[in-house]
C-alpha positions as CSV (number, residue, x, y, z in Angstrom):
1,M,-61.2,-89.3,-129.8
2,V,-62.7,-90.7,-133.0
3,A,-60.7,-90.9,-136.2
4,A,-61.9,-88.9,-139.2
5,H,-64.2,-90.8,-141.5
6,E,-64.4,-91.2,-145.2
7,Q,-64.5,-88.0,-147.3
8,G,-67.5,-89.2,-149.2
9,G,-69.7,-88.6,-146.1
10,A,-68.4,-85.0,-145.8
11,A,-69.1,-84.4,-149.5
12,R,-72.7,-85.5,-149.1
13,V,-73.2,-83.1,-146.2
14,G,-71.5,-80.3,-148.0
15,S,-73.8,-80.7,-151.0
16,A,-76.8,-80.5,-148.8
17,A,-75.7,-77.2,-147.2
18,S,-74.8,-75.7,-150.6
19,A,-78.5,-75.4,-151.6
20,G,-78.9,-72.4,-149.3
21,R,-75.6,-70.7,-149.9
22,S,-76.4,-68.8,-153.1
23,S,-79.2,-66.9,-151.3
24,S,-77.4,-66.5,-148.0
25,A,-74.1,-65.2,-149.1
26,G,-74.0,-61.5,-148.5
27,G,-77.7,-61.5,-147.4
28,T,-79.3,-60.3,-144.2
29,S,-82.0,-63.0,-144.0
30,G,-84.2,-61.0,-141.6
31,T,-81.4,-60.7,-138.9
32,G,-81.8,-57.0,-138.3
33,G,-79.1,-56.0,-140.8
34,A,-76.5,-58.5,-139.5
35,V,-74.9,-60.2,-142.5
36,L,-74.6,-64.0,-142.0
37,P,-71.9,-66.0,-143.8
38,R,-72.7,-68.9,-146.0
39,L,-74.2,-71.9,-144.2
40,A,-71.5,-74.4,-143.2
41,R,-71.9,-78.1,-143.4
42,S,-71.6,-78.1,-139.6
43,E,-71.0,-75.3,-137.2
44,L,-70.2,-75.2,-133.5
45,I,-71.3,-72.0,-131.7
46,L,-69.6,-71.5,-128.3
47,G,-69.9,-68.7,-125.8
48,G,-70.9,-67.7,-122.3
49,Q,-74.3,-67.2,-120.9
50,K,-76.4,-64.6,-122.8
51,S,-73.6,-64.2,-125.4
52,G,-75.9,-64.6,-128.3
53,K,-75.2,-68.3,-129.1
54,S,-78.8,-69.5,-129.4
55,R,-79.8,-66.3,-131.3
56,R,-77.1,-67.0,-133.9
57,A,-78.3,-70.6,-134.3
58,E,-81.9,-69.3,-134.8
59,R,-80.7,-66.8,-137.4
60,L,-79.0,-69.6,-139.3
61,A,-82.1,-71.7,-139.2
62,R,-84.2,-68.8,-140.4
63,Q,-81.7,-68.2,-143.2
64,W,-82.0,-71.9,-144.2
65,L,-85.8,-71.8,-144.2
66,E,-85.9,-68.6,-146.3
67,A,-83.4,-69.9,-148.9
68,N,-85.8,-72.6,-150.3
69,P,-89.5,-73.3,-149.5
70,S,-88.7,-77.1,-149.4
71,H,-86.2,-76.6,-146.6
72,R,-87.0,-77.7,-143.0
73,A,-85.4,-76.9,-139.7
74,V,-85.5,-79.0,-136.5
75,L,-84.2,-78.0,-133.1
76,I,-83.1,-80.7,-130.7
77,A,-83.5,-79.4,-127.2
78,T,-81.5,-81.1,-124.5
79,A,-82.7,-79.2,-121.4
80,Q,-84.7,-81.0,-118.7
81,P,-87.2,-79.2,-116.4
82,W,-85.7,-80.2,-113.1
83,D,-87.3,-77.4,-111.1
84,S,-89.9,-74.6,-111.5
85,E,-87.3,-72.0,-112.6
86,M,-86.0,-74.3,-115.4
87,R,-89.5,-75.1,-116.5
88,Q,-90.2,-71.3,-116.8
89,R,-87.0,-70.8,-118.7
90,I,-87.8,-73.6,-121.1
91,Q,-91.3,-72.2,-121.7
92,R,-89.9,-68.7,-122.3
93,H,-87.3,-70.1,-124.8
94,Q,-90.0,-72.0,-126.6
95,A,-92.2,-68.9,-126.9
96,D,-89.3,-66.8,-128.1
97,R,-88.3,-69.4,-130.8
98,A,-91.9,-69.6,-132.0
99,Q,-91.9,-65.9,-132.7
100,R,-88.4,-65.6,-134.2
101,V,-88.3,-68.9,-136.2
102,P,-91.9,-70.0,-136.6
103,G,-91.0,-72.7,-139.2
104,M,-88.6,-74.5,-136.9
105,V,-89.9,-77.7,-135.2
106,T,-88.7,-78.5,-131.7
107,M,-87.9,-82.0,-130.5
108,E,-86.8,-82.8,-127.0
109,E,-84.0,-85.3,-126.4
110,P,-81.9,-85.0,-123.3
111,L,-79.7,-88.1,-123.7
112,Q,-79.8,-89.9,-127.0
113,L,-78.4,-87.0,-129.0
114,A,-76.5,-88.9,-131.7
115,Q,-79.6,-91.0,-132.4
116,A,-81.7,-87.9,-132.6
117,I,-79.3,-86.3,-135.2
118,W,-79.5,-89.5,-137.3
119,Q,-83.3,-89.5,-137.1
120,H,-83.9,-85.9,-138.1
121,S,-81.0,-85.0,-140.3
122,A,-81.7,-85.0,-144.1
123,P,-80.3,-83.1,-147.1
124,D,-83.3,-80.7,-147.0
125,T,-83.3,-80.4,-143.1
126,L,-81.1,-78.2,-140.9
127,V,-80.7,-79.6,-137.4
128,V,-79.9,-77.3,-134.5
129,V,-78.7,-78.8,-131.2
130,D,-79.2,-76.6,-128.2
131,C,-77.2,-77.3,-126.2
132,L,-74.2,-79.6,-125.8
133,T,-73.5,-78.4,-122.2
134,L,-76.9,-79.5,-120.9
135,W,-76.6,-82.8,-122.8
136,L,-73.3,-83.6,-121.2
137,T,-74.7,-82.7,-117.8
138,N,-77.6,-85.1,-118.4
139,C,-75.2,-87.8,-119.4
140,L,-72.9,-87.4,-116.4
141,M,-75.3,-86.5,-113.5
142,P,-77.4,-89.1,-111.7
143,P,-81.2,-88.8,-111.8
144,P,-82.8,-86.9,-108.9
145,A,-84.0,-90.1,-107.2
146,A,-80.4,-91.2,-107.0
147,G,-79.3,-88.1,-105.3
148,A,-79.6,-89.4,-101.8
149,V,-77.7,-92.6,-102.6
150,H,-74.9,-90.7,-104.2
151,G,-74.9,-87.9,-101.6
152,A,-73.0,-89.9,-98.9
153,A,-70.3,-90.7,-101.4
154,D,-69.7,-87.1,-102.5
155,A,-66.8,-86.4,-100.2
156,D,-65.1,-89.7,-101.3
157,A,-65.7,-88.9,-104.9
158,D,-64.2,-85.4,-104.6
159,A,-61.1,-86.9,-102.9
160,A,-60.8,-89.6,-105.6
161,A,-61.2,-87.0,-108.3
162,D,-58.3,-85.0,-106.9
163,S,-56.1,-88.0,-106.1
164,T,-56.2,-89.5,-109.6
165,S,-54.9,-88.2,-112.9
166,N,-57.9,-89.7,-114.6
167,N,-61.1,-87.7,-115.2
168,P,-63.9,-89.6,-113.3
169,F,-66.2,-88.7,-116.1
170,A,-63.9,-90.0,-118.8
171,H,-65.5,-93.3,-119.5
172,V,-69.0,-91.9,-119.9
173,Q,-67.7,-88.9,-121.9
174,Q,-65.7,-91.0,-124.3
175,A,-68.6,-93.4,-125.0
176,Q,-71.2,-90.7,-125.5
177,A,-68.9,-88.4,-127.5
178,A,-67.8,-91.1,-129.8
179,H,-71.3,-91.7,-131.1
180,L,-71.9,-87.9,-131.3
181,L,-68.8,-87.2,-133.4
182,I,-69.7,-90.0,-135.9
183,A,-73.2,-88.4,-136.2
184,I,-71.7,-85.0,-136.8
185,E,-69.3,-86.2,-139.5
186,R,-71.9,-88.4,-141.3
187,A,-75.1,-86.3,-141.0
188,P,-76.7,-86.0,-144.4
189,G,-77.8,-82.4,-143.8
190,P,-76.4,-79.2,-142.3
191,L,-75.9,-79.2,-138.6
192,V,-75.6,-76.3,-136.0
193,L,-74.5,-77.2,-132.4
194,V,-74.6,-74.7,-129.5
195,G,-72.4,-75.1,-126.4
196,N,-71.1,-73.1,-123.5
197,E,-67.5,-72.0,-123.0
198,I,-67.1,-72.2,-119.2
199,G,-63.3,-72.6,-118.9
200,L,-62.4,-68.9,-119.0
201,G,-63.3,-68.0,-115.3
202,V,-61.7,-68.9,-112.0
203,I,-60.9,-72.5,-111.2
204,P,-63.9,-74.1,-109.3
205,L,-63.3,-75.3,-105.8
206,G,-65.2,-78.6,-106.0
207,A,-63.3,-81.5,-107.5
208,Q,-66.4,-82.8,-109.4
209,V,-67.1,-79.3,-110.8
210,R,-63.5,-79.1,-112.0
211,A,-63.9,-82.6,-113.6
212,F,-67.0,-81.4,-115.4
213,V,-65.2,-78.3,-116.7
214,D,-62.5,-80.6,-118.0
215,A,-65.0,-82.9,-119.6
216,L,-66.8,-80.1,-121.3
217,G,-63.6,-78.6,-122.5
218,T,-62.6,-81.9,-124.0
219,L,-66.0,-82.3,-125.6
220,N,-65.8,-78.8,-127.1
221,Q,-62.4,-79.5,-128.6
222,N,-63.5,-82.8,-130.2
223,V,-66.7,-81.3,-131.6
224,A,-64.8,-78.3,-132.9
225,A,-62.3,-80.6,-134.7
226,A,-65.3,-82.4,-136.4
227,C,-67.1,-79.3,-137.5
228,Q,-66.5,-77.3,-140.6
229,R,-66.9,-73.9,-138.8
230,V,-66.4,-72.8,-135.2
231,T,-67.8,-69.5,-133.9
232,L,-67.2,-67.9,-130.5
233,M,-69.9,-65.5,-129.4
234,A,-69.4,-62.5,-127.1
235,A,-71.8,-59.6,-126.5
236,G,-73.9,-60.8,-129.4
237,L,-70.9,-60.6,-131.8
238,P,-69.4,-63.6,-133.6
239,L,-65.7,-64.3,-133.8
240,T,-64.9,-67.0,-136.4
241,L,-62.3,-69.4,-134.9
242,K,-62.4,-71.9,-137.7
243,D,-63.8,-71.9,-141.2
244,A,-62.6,-74.9,-143.2
245,P,-63.4,-75.2,-146.9
């Protein structure tokens, strides 16, 4: 979607991540005995629900913080508390992160993700984005107040989505993803992005749900192409899909 940018930007990011590699290579970094690889310039972590995606990101952040006392870690949280269950889930995740990675600062940004990466990324700062799936949902879905307005058009939208070869989310997805990919490629510090892999199950019945699955799959592919490393999590175990030099 976005062409690769100058190699100089990648080199700057690579040098930022290299500061923590000497201490992380072959080390456990407080992960319960699990050996983590060197910290990549950028890593996309994909997986299903409760696959261990966020836990791996937290371990990488802890590894980064332990490598050098001058290092910082910032988590950009994209979830929004739409209901009581989601509010409780967010509070539980915040409490768990505070215990597992007490040195990591949490910032909430549901929409302007690229700008948040630019704002917080630095050579001494690891940025964790959790997660891309909720960010894409926020970008594509209408606000709750607009639900009634859009509700009457749902049937027509479903029919239109099935009757056209174009993804109805494509224009929004392309504009938002373009800015995100530039931020990933030019970020001055190491970057870890968490996302869901939801395309492995049965095909959804609703046309709009199918369109979202397509949009997320396209986003995952583009982010994976931009990242130095891509990891698939299953049952808490990592499978490296890509590890570029």
